[in-house]
C-alpha positions in Angstrom: -6.9 -12.4 6.0 -6.7 -9.8 2.5 -7.1 -12.6 0.8 -10.4 -11.4 -1.0 -9.9 -7.6 -0.9 -6.6 -7.7 -2.1 -8.3 -10.5 -5.2 -10.7 -7.7 -6.0 -8.4 -4.8 -5.6 -6.1 -6.9 -7.8 -9.4 -7.6 -10.7 -10.2 -3.5 -10.6 -6.5 -2.9 -11.0 -4.8 -5.8 -13.1 -1.7 -3.7 -13.3 -0.8 -4.3 -9.8 1.8 -6.0 -9.3 1.6 -6.4 -5.6 -0.6 -5.9 -2.4 0.3 -5.8 0.9 -0.8 -4.6 4.5 2.4 -3.6 6.8 2.9 -2.0 10.3 3.8 0.8 11.6 7.0 -1.5 13.3 8.1 -2.5 9.7 6.4 -6.7 9.9 4.3 -7.4 6.7 0.8 -8.7 7.9 0.5 -10.1 4.2 0.7 -9.5 0.5 0.4 -10.5 -2.7 2.7 -10.6 -5.5 0.4 -11.1 -8.6 4.2 -10.6 -11.6 7.3 -10.4 -10.7 9.9 -8.0 -9.3 12.6 -6.9 -9.0 13.1 -5.2 -5.6 13.2 -6.5 -1.8 9.7 -6.6 -1.0 10.4 -7.0 2.5 13.1 -4.6 3.2 10.9 -2.1 0.8 8.4 -2.4 3.3 10.2 -1.5 6.3 11.7 1.8 4.8 8.1 2.6 4.0 7.3 2.0 7.6 9.8 4.2 8.7 8.4 7.0 6.6 4.7 6.5 7.6 6.2 6.9 11.1 7.9 9.8 10.4 5.0 10.9 9.2 2.0 10.1 12.0 5.3 12.0 14.5 4.0 15.2 12.7 1.6 17.1 15.2 -1.0 18.1 14.2 -1.2 14.3 12.2 -3.7 14.7 9.3 -6.5 11.7 9.2 -5.5 10.8 5.6 -2.0 10.2 4.0 -0.8 9.1 0.6 2.3 9.2 -0.9 3.6 8.2 -4.4 7.2 7.4 -5.2 8.4 6.3 -8.2 10.1 3.0 -8.9 12.4 2.3 -11.9 9.8 0.8 -13.6 6.5 1.0 -11.6 4.7 2.9 -8.7 4.9 2.4 -5.3 1.8 4.6 -2.6 1.3 4.2 0.3 -1.6 4.5 1.8 -2.6 4.7 5.4 -5.2 2.0 6.8 -4.5 3.9 10.8 -1.6 5.2 13.1 -0.5 1.6 12.8 -0.5 0.0 9.3 -0.1 1.5 6.1 -0.6 -0.4 2.6 1.6 -0.6 0.1 0.5 -1.1 -3.9 3.3 -1.5 -6.5 1.8 -0.6 -10.0 3.0 -0.9 -13.6 3.9 2.6 -14.9 0.5 2.4 -17.3 -2.2 2.7 -14.5 -3.8 5.7 -13.8 -3.4 7.5 -10.5 -7.0 8.7 -10.4 -7.4 4.8 -10.1 -5.4 3.4 -8.1 -7.0 6.4 -5.1 -10.3 5.6 -6.3 -10.0 2.0 -5.5 -7.9 1.9 -2.0 -10.3 4.5 -0.7 -13.2 2.7 -1.8 -11.3 -1.0 0.0 -9.6 1.0 2.8 -12.5 0.7 5.6 -13.1 -3.2 4.4 -9.0 -3.3 5.4 -9.2 -1.3 8.6 -12.6 -3.8 9.3 -10.0 -6.7 9.3 -8.0 -5.6 11.0 
């Protein structure tokens, strides 16, 4: 479903280890793993869903939510696509923050169209 978008995003940011779309219910829609991971991505997605659900409960909720978390050996980026779905991007530490945000902003509308 998101094959082309994930592939395009990875070609622009080769430091991406994993990219995926989850629902706020904690269920994964689709993910691509580009490099070996030492983290349980399914559990991580469910925990991030809980965080995004809590952010959604804040009134008034902003339209754009972006979260960056430090992992042991990389960065975890979370971008809310809609109130029900969010994008997770797990990268190496060498990636430039602005680059990830820039391309997430570019590819976000394409992901929303697919949803």
